[in-house]
Steps between C-alpha positions, in 0.01 A plus 500: 500500500479876469307480171206350683436827678494714184182626332350326195227603253249217453214568263373846576650509853837577658567263788719595798703177490528169313338271754153353442289330760400172335132400501414272791165342583411573865132389516383773732228660291130505593277230356363745245847560361551840664856547635517428872511766773880480536586502128570874484742472792666187364574651156591850628751350745690359207471803273865607520560268198480658161207289388242310702333216312185386674395147582304325226162668450227309319341676198172311533314250717624224270856619557506434875703201609554532870303606809503869600699636206411849376331590179483808280175474304230642735435850632569386857834349402601816318416707811699264722805510278483879480585521868799267469633668184471843659702381800779376268501829308522696822834319564628603155494165323313366200266199496390266224217256573570147382204358307491127574247256351556164669332297227493132595683569828165562668224331700127576502510545877744789458308714247204733554280317247618145598537394137736251343839648415579593143809427291625463144412131513312267740819369657538496880834600650500193728566713806320612817409842627399654832129572547279589800449122539872435501720357224302365206590359159468755220218378275515477121443843346263584222659589166427853387324535169665723241250776576567463872871540437423833335274594793785420739720745306224756551497417871868583521437829318224596747719412799779719365257786460382447862862495621562842349172626640626392842814710449748227405796605291462198274435127492721193471345206316570174681622268224699277732485237777257256328204732494263561206735671256775243552236226469439626147875491432556146621401203279446293814208731592393615152378243247272742314443472127381857438711817454622478861656151487751291311783709355728731695330800340154376602594414859660844542194676351304538823788663688560744213131585463470569875807727492380682187150552641634645828753719317220633287286568806748669736815559291790271421721706737274391793483135393750226596518122511663235715625169348672195652650302211556136591265486799401135557266534799141369518514295183650767275740364236592733215688227321807516277346799317483703821806719440396576139149582621640759739728646236199545274274633778750754634580628152131548430432667833797730444322643198228635731740732688401381847639663809694194615550126478528324837672162482489248783817313409500123506864441418532495120777759462539480116125560464512787747778665296298452180193664657712791622611555138145484370355742753570872452307641796559459874577144610435404867667180615392291796740220597331294775739436786755761396748549790555845643851522363364463145258793527580741216704246301256485206486881481879522500528248215228671296280191496220685682387856555329427831501211747194372679494348849217328681570334835776743588268798461209317664713460816680833476269795443806725504686286248672796326628648826635163614664447164670841506618472861599133498260428788394138538176381346206360692414138417160436337246298699363245250216399735339844458534540128134427416202629691491598865545826690758775523754246616741429219331771291543845646698429822851429367742726693658799328840649578355824633277314745789274610724803573223658708468193719 
């Protein structure tokens, strides 16, 4: 496990250790998309990790999927994030904002303009989502025109510029978990007949164009992407071609020289090994449900350069200290994951406080 505590250069930065805080939606922002009052405390509490990756941040009004999630496309949002990012930097860590466009995983009641969701094709995910009126079915989205796809790429570019203006060290493109970019990748959500649909190359085009635009705007060494090959949630089915699509996509993204690739692993070990071979920059691996005794195993084997953890870091602000000392971990309270107050957000006990009691 010792390797996990060693420094690592990622993009233009040297990180203090090889642990990343995985992005986790917490739904505690203001209704205008400005980070909530406790966001700076929440993120700075967890800044002993080498890299903090923020919750998903919408790059536009169309990109919002859930209630009270933060954005990074207005002056007020930039100012709000500046406080949080400064708090993380004061603790000595680096922070990338995750740019997340929800695509069809949206509801008009949850967005500032109350418009129909947008997607590669007008195909509903056949799921429900939480709104201020309670759980509601997700309505059929509107298919983006070819010109609107290009405008969405421009929205990502602007959001990346705003993130850097707010002081972020870089951005991670959310290409996973059934949101807009993965919707373009999956034939079950993408039945387009233009340059963004049909073949593997066409379905991967949007992801590559977003990454290239952001790299051009802020530098490839401050640009990263998260993928989840094989995700089958919310109507996503990548089909038999799925593994080949990811081999093509990762090889093309590798040519851009991005800071890192973040994989949320779904269990296809041969594909994971292939992607490791195709990627020559930093690879961050997130294995959901990884037991404590397996922490550091993918670093030791050479399969990953960093490991990302979500719930463990959510519930243990002093994750690194507990890992080094062998102290027990707090359990995460699932009932307080989304929305609410300081409870389950900034009030998890730390070792130093426990010793003082």
